[in-house]
C-alpha positions in Angstrom: -78.2 48.8 -60.4 -75.3 48.4 -58.0 -72.4 46.2 -59.0 -71.0 43.8 -56.4 -67.2 43.9 -56.2 -65.8 40.4 -55.3 -63.6 40.3 -52.2 -59.9 40.1 -52.6 -58.6 36.5 -52.6 -56.7 35.3 -49.5 -53.1 36.2 -49.5 -50.7 33.3 -49.5 -47.4 33.4 -47.7 -44.5 34.7 -49.8 -41.7 32.2 -50.5 -39.2 35.0 -51.0 -36.8 35.7 -48.1 -37.6 38.5 -45.8 -34.1 40.0 -46.2 -31.2 40.0 -48.6 -27.8 38.2 -47.8 -25.7 40.3 -45.5 -22.5 41.9 -46.9 -20.4 40.0 -44.2 -21.7 36.6 -45.4 -20.9 37.5 -49.0 -17.4 38.6 -48.0 -16.7 35.4 -46.1 -17.9 33.2 -49.0 -15.8 35.2 -51.4 -12.8 35.0 -49.1 -13.1 31.2 -48.7 -13.6 30.7 -52.5 -10.5 32.8 -53.1 -8.5 30.9 -50.5 -9.5 27.5 -52.0 -8.6 28.7 -55.4 -5.2 30.0 -54.2 -4.6 26.7 -52.3 -5.4 24.7 -55.5 -3.1 27.0 -57.5 -0.3 26.6 -55.0 -0.6 22.8 -55.0 -0.6 22.7 -58.8 2.4 25.0 -58.9 4.2 22.8 -56.3 3.4 19.6 -58.3 4.8 21.3 -61.4 8.0 22.3 -59.6 8.5 18.8 -58.3 7.8 17.3 -61.8 10.3 19.7 -63.4 12.9 18.9 -60.6 12.4 15.2 -61.2 12.7 15.5 -64.9 15.9 17.6 -64.6 17.5 15.4 -61.9 16.9 11.9 -63.3 19.4 12.2 -66.2 22.1 13.4 -63.7 21.7 10.4 -61.4 24.8 8.3 -60.8 25.0 4.8 -62.4 23.9 2.4 -59.7 24.7 -0.8 -61.7 28.0 -1.2 -59.9 26.1 -2.0 -56.8 25.0 -5.3 -58.4 28.6 -6.3 -57.9 29.1 -4.6 -54.5 32.7 -4.1 -53.6 33.2 -1.7 -50.7 36.4 -0.4 -49.3 38.3 -3.0 -47.3 41.3 -2.3 -45.1 44.7 -4.1 -45.5 45.5 -6.6 -42.7 48.9 -7.9 -41.6 49.2 -11.3 -40.0 51.8 -13.3 -38.2 53.1 -16.7 -39.4 50.4 -18.4 -37.3 47.7 -16.3 -38.9 47.1 -13.9 -36.0 46.3 -10.4 -37.0 49.0 -7.9 -35.9 48.0 -4.8 -37.9 45.3 -3.2 -39.9 45.5 -0.1 -42.2 42.6 1.7 -43.8 39.9 4.2 -43.0 37.0 1.7 -42.9 37.3 -1.5 -40.8 34.9 -3.9 -42.5 34.4 -7.7 -42.8 32.4 -8.1 -46.1 29.7 -10.7 -45.4 27.3 -12.2 -48.0 23.6 -12.0 -47.1 23.3 -15.8 -46.8 25.9 -15.7 -44.0 24.2 -13.0 -42.0 22.2 -14.6 -39.2 18.4 -14.0 -39.2 18.5 -12.6 -35.7 20.7 -9.7 -36.9 18.5 -9.1 -40.0 15.3 -9.1 -37.9 16.8 -6.7 -35.3 17.7 -4.2 -38.0 14.3 -4.6 -39.8 12.4 -4.1 -36.5 14.0 -0.7 -35.7 14.8 0.6 -39.2 12.2 -0.7 -41.7 9.8 -3.3 -40.5 7.9 -3.2 -43.9 11.0 -3.4 -46.0 9.9 -6.5 -47.9 6.4 -5.0 -48.5 7.0 -1.5 -49.9 8.7 -0.4 -53.1 11.3 1.9 -51.6 9.1 4.5 -50.1 6.9 3.3 -47.2 3.9 5.6 -47.2 2.2 3.7 -44.3 5.4 4.0 -42.3 5.6 7.7 -43.2 2.1 8.3 -41.9 2.8 6.3 -38.7 6.0 8.2 -38.1 4.2 11.6 -38.6 1.5 10.7 -36.1 4.0 9.4 -33.6 6.1 12.5 -33.9 3.1 14.8 -33.4 2.1 13.0 -30.2 4.2 12.1 -27.2 5.3 8.8 -28.5 9.0 8.1 -29.1 10.1 10.0 -32.2 10.3 7.9 -35.3 12.1 8.3 -38.7 10.5 7.7 -42.1 13.6 6.8 -44.1 13.5 3.2 -45.5 16.6 1.0 -45.7 16.7 1.6 -49.5 16.7 5.3 -49.0 19.5 5.0 -46.4 21.6 2.9 -48.9 21.0 5.6 -51.6 22.1 8.3 -49.1 25.1 6.5 -47.6 26.6 5.3 -50.9 26.0 8.2 -53.3 24.9 11.4 -51.5 26.4 13.9 -49.1 25.0 14.5 -45.6 23.6 18.0 -46.4 19.8 18.4 -45.9 18.5 20.2 -49.0 15.4 19.9 -51.2 17.6 18.9 -54.1 19.4 16.1 -52.2 16.0 14.7 -51.1 14.9 14.6 -54.8 18.0 12.7 -55.7 17.5 10.4 -52.7 14.0 9.5 -53.8 15.0 8.9 -57.4 17.9 6.8 -56.4 15.7 4.8 -54.2 13.4 3.9 -57.0 16.3 3.1 -59.2 17.9 0.8 -56.7 14.6 -1.0 -56.1 14.3 -1.6 -59.9 17.9 -2.8 -60.3 18.5 -4.9 -57.1 16.6 -7.5 -55.2 15.5 -6.9 -51.6 18.2 -9.2 -50.3 20.9 -7.4 -52.3 19.8 -4.0 -50.9 19.8 -5.4 -47.4 23.2 -7.0 -47.9 24.7 -3.6 -49.0 23.1 -1.9 -46.0 24.3 -4.4 -43.4 27.9 -4.2 -44.8 28.1 -0.4 -45.6 26.6 1.4 -42.6 29.0 3.0 -40.1 28.6 1.7 -36.5 31.3 3.6 -34.5 34.8 2.6 -33.4 35.9 2.7 -37.1 33.7 -0.3 -37.7 31.7 -0.4 -40.9 29.0 -3.1 -41.2 27.6 -5.4 -38.6 30.2 -8.2 -39.0 33.0 -5.7 -38.1 30.9 -4.2 -35.3 30.3 -7.7 -33.8 34.0 -8.2 -33.6 34.6 -4.7 -32.3 32.0 -4.6 -29.5 31.7 -8.3 -28.6 34.9 -10.0 -29.9 33.0 -12.7 -31.7 31.8 -13.5 -35.3 28.5 -12.1 -36.3 27.1 -15.7 -36.7 27.4 -16.3 -33.0 25.6 -13.3 -31.6 22.5 -13.5 -29.4 19.2 -11.6 -29.6 20.4 -9.2 -26.9 23.7 -8.6 -28.8 21.9 -8.1 -32.1 19.5 -5.6 -30.5 22.5 -3.7 -29.1 24.2 -3.5 -32.5 20.9 -2.6 -34.3 20.7 0.5 -32.2 24.0 2.0 -33.6 23.0 3.2 -37.1 20.8 6.0 -35.8 23.7 7.6 -33.8 26.9 5.5 -33.4 28.4 7.8 -30.8 25.3 8.4 -28.7 24.4 4.7 -28.5 28.0 3.4 -28.3 27.9 0.6 -25.6 31.5 1.4 -24.7 31.3 5.2 -24.1 27.5 5.5 -23.5 26.4 2.3 -21.9 23.2 3.7 -20.3 21.8 5.2 -23.5 22.9 2.1 -25.5 21.0 -0.1 -23.0 17.9 2.0 -23.2 17.9 1.7 -27.0 18.6 -2.0 -26.9 15.5 -2.6 -24.7 13.4 -0.6 -27.1 14.6 -2.6 -30.1 13.8 -5.9 -28.2 10.3 -4.6 -27.8 10.1 -3.7 -31.5 11.2 -7.3 -32.4 8.5 -8.7 -30.2 5.8 -6.4 -31.7 6.8 -7.5 -35.2 6.7 -11.2 -34.2 10.4 -11.7 -34.8 10.8 -13.2 -31.4 8.5 -14.7 -28.7 7.7 -13.1 -25.4 9.9 -15.6 -23.6 12.8 -14.8 -25.9 12.3 -11.1 -25.3 12.3 -11.5 -21.5 15.5 -13.6 -21.7 17.2 -11.1 -24.0 16.4 -8.2 -21.5 18.0 -10.2 -18.7 21.1 -11.2 -20.6 24.2 -9.4 -19.3 26.4 -8.4 -22.2 30.2 -8.6 -22.2 31.3 -5.5 -24.0 34.8 -5.7 -25.5 37.0 -2.8 -24.3 40.6 -1.9 -24.8 41.4 -3.5 -21.5 39.9 -6.9 -22.5 41.4 -7.0 -26.0 44.3 -9.5 -26.3 46.5 -7.7 -28.8 49.8 -8.9 -30.2 52.2 -5.9 -29.9 53.8 -5.9 -33.3 53.1 -2.4 -34.5 56.6 -1.8 -35.8 56.5 -5.0 -37.9 53.1 -4.1 -39.2 54.3 -0.6 -40.2 57.3 -2.1 -42.0 54.9 -4.3 -44.0 52.7 -1.3 -44.8 55.6 0.7 -46.1 56.7 -2.1 -48.4 53.2 -2.6 -49.7 52.6 1.1 -50.2 55.9 1.4 -52.2 54.8 -1.4 -54.5 51.0 -0.7 -54.9 50.4 2.8 -53.7 47.3 4.2 -51.9 45.1 1.3 -53.2 46.4 -0.9 -50.4 44.0 0.9 -48.0 40.8 -0.1 -49.9 41.5 -3.4 -51.7 41.2 -5.7 -48.7 44.8 -7.1 -49.0 46.1 -9.7 -46.5 49.8 -9.6 -45.9 51.4 -12.6 -44.2 54.7 -12.2 -42.4 57.2 -14.7 -40.9 56.9 -13.1 -37.5 55.9 -15.4 -34.7 53.4 -13.7 -32.4 54.6 -15.3 -29.2 58.2 -14.3 -29.8 57.2 -10.8 -30.7 55.1 -10.5 -27.5 58.1 -11.6 -25.3 60.4 -9.1 -27.0 57.8 -6.3 -26.5 57.3 -7.0 -22.8 61.1 -7.0 -22.2 61.5 -3.7 -24.0 58.5 -2.2 -22.2 59.7 -3.3 -18.8 63.1 -1.7 -19.4 61.5 1.6 -20.5 59.1 1.7 -17.5 62.0 1.0 -15.1 64.0 3.8 -16.7 61.0 6.2 -16.4 60.5 5.5 -12.7 64.1 6.7 -12.1 63.4 10.1 -13.8 61.5 13.2 -12.6 57.8 13.4 -13.2 57.3 14.7 -16.7 53.8 16.1 -16.2 50.4 15.1 -17.7 49.9 14.1 -21.3 47.6 17.0 -21.9 45.2 19.5 -20.2 41.4 19.7 -20.9 39.0 22.4 -19.7 36.0 20.8 -18.2 32.6 22.5 -18.7 30.6 23.6 -15.6 27.7 21.4 -16.7 28.3 17.9 -15.1 26.7 16.0 -18.0 28.9 17.9 -20.6 32.0 17.4 -18.4 31.3 13.6 -18.2 30.9 13.4 -22.0 34.2 15.3 -22.5 36.0 13.0 -20.1 34.6 9.9 -21.9 35.7 11.2 -25.3 39.2 12.1 -23.9 39.7 8.6 -22.4 38.6 6.9 -25.6 41.1 8.9 -27.6 43.9 8.3 -25.1 43.2 4.6 -24.5 44.8 2.3 -21.9 48.3 0.9 -22.5 48.3 -2.5 -21.0 48.3 -2.1 -17.2 48.8 1.6 -17.6 45.3 3.0 -17.3 44.3 6.4 -18.8 42.5 8.7 -16.4 41.6 12.4 -16.0 42.8 14.1 -12.8 39.9 16.2 -11.5 41.4 17.1 -8.1 44.9 17.0 -6.6 46.2 17.8 -3.1 49.4 17.0 -1.3 47.6 14.0 0.3 45.4 12.6 -2.5 44.6 12.6 -6.2 41.1 12.1 -7.5 40.7 10.8 -11.0 37.8 10.0 -13.4 37.8 7.1 -15.9 
């Protein structure tokens, strides 16, 4: 009897892949895994290096408690019997001004350009750092990321060298200052300490230097001009570089508007305001240099080098009006004598670069160093013929 063989059951599709993973895919996956591991190890090593650097640097930080009683260097000033200044001696020309006496317009102008979130962050502005990074990557105007507290730490305690070690110290000092001082104290130090060109330190001295007026009387336009100086006092000096100073002033006015420190109407009025910059020709100076030098010598003999930093005021019995009359008589006699002599030649020679912009900068620097002497104006002779002389000033 024949046996029936049942038919094979229907074959179901296999769930197994038709092929094995290619060697290239495995190589790529392995490479990425290795790269991620290497990156993680590098980040961990970097964090460890930073942690060790912080641990080693913190004990070596300077004592910042002296800033709680801020006493910067102040020059010695010599006055006539009427109280008119006839001389000043010291490296740093500064008018120490308490924070309560600094006008809000000056504070707001500085905050707008240097650290708009000063009162919100704890020393390091991470939002500002991100914003500055994005701006610097794009085509926007380049922005810095240093807060005002970081600048105080740098200007008071650190050198200007740019090294990893100095940056570590700067960050640690920033946290230390924020812990010790109030925000107003930090801002007071910054506004009095920072160098602003023309031997002026602090905004009170800069206001007198550039505008010939007390800081309390400056306008929005003048405050914006002064606030542009900390970044580069020489490049944005309104005396020697008026065009660049004007450009930065307009930018700061816009920043003040963006941060709601001023209204649109105030911004437009500030942009239209014509500033009266104080130059050597506009300064009314009592010519009593010899008397002031005599006072300096007497003070130095008694107190030594400290006279240049202690902010001493020396009052003399000299009358400014009498001194000016004597000076003018002596000067007139010397000039009359000089006119009767042969021409003695130029004060000095300078080699002007071929680049017109560089030549203009050198001429500006030379004229600032030389300075005008009353109605005798300093100038650089750029061309001379038997019939004419062409000068630059």
